[in-house]
N, C-alpha and C positions, 0 to 999 in steps of 0.2 A: 357414684364416683365423686369424691370431694373436689371442689374447685381449687386447683393448685395456683390460681392467679388471684386469690382472694385479696381484696384491698386491706384486710386486717392482718395479713401476713407481715410480720415485722421486717422481713427481708425486702418487702415492696414498699414499706412506708418511708416517706421522705419528710424531713423536717420542713417547717413552713418556709424557711429561706435557706435551702441547702447550699453548702459550699460546693465548689467544683469537685473536690475530692469525694464528698458524699455522693454526688451525682455519678461519678465514675464508678464508685463502689456499687451503687444500685444497678448501673448498666452491666457491670461484670456479673452480678448475681443473676440478672435477667438472662444473659448469654448462657450461663451455666444451666439454668432451668430449660432453656430452649434446646441446648445441646444434649441434655440428658435424654431427650426423646420420649419422655413420659407424659407429655401434655396431649390432650385431645387437640384436634385441629382448631376448634374455637378458642381453647385456652392458649394455644400457640399464637394465634392471631392477636389476641388481647395482649399477650406478653410482648409480641413484636411491636404493637402500637405503643405500649408503655415505654419500651426501649427507644422508639423513635422520638417520643416526647422528651425523654431524658437527654437524648442527643441534641435536640433543639435547644434545650436549656443550657447544655454545655457549650454549644456553639455561640449562643448569645453572650455567655460569660466570657468566652475567649475573645469575641469581638469587642466587648467593653474593655477588657484588659489591653488589647492591642491599641485601642483609641487612647487610653490613658498613657501608655508607653510612648506612642507617637507624639502626644501632646507634651509629655515631659522632655522628649528628645528635641522637639522644636524649641521649647523654652530654653533648654540648655544651650542649644546652638545659637539662639538669639542673644543669650547672656554672654557667650564667648565672643560673638561678633561685636557687641557693645564694648567689651573689655579691650578689644584690639584697637 
């Protein structure tokens, strides 16, 4: 039986510095493979682990974006206060 979670599978490959959108696309493809029900137990566990790593990367990106937005909002607020 071929390994359906092969790292050489283009659907599983991620660019070196993937964008958030690329990560979400990879996660969606992983969910499709899991929901298809054609993976062995071991393949499904590997696929699940891959998905969890992608989720961690997504969460880290969202955290960084939130910090940037918070910083910008604080700077804008400080600028408004100084103008008054």
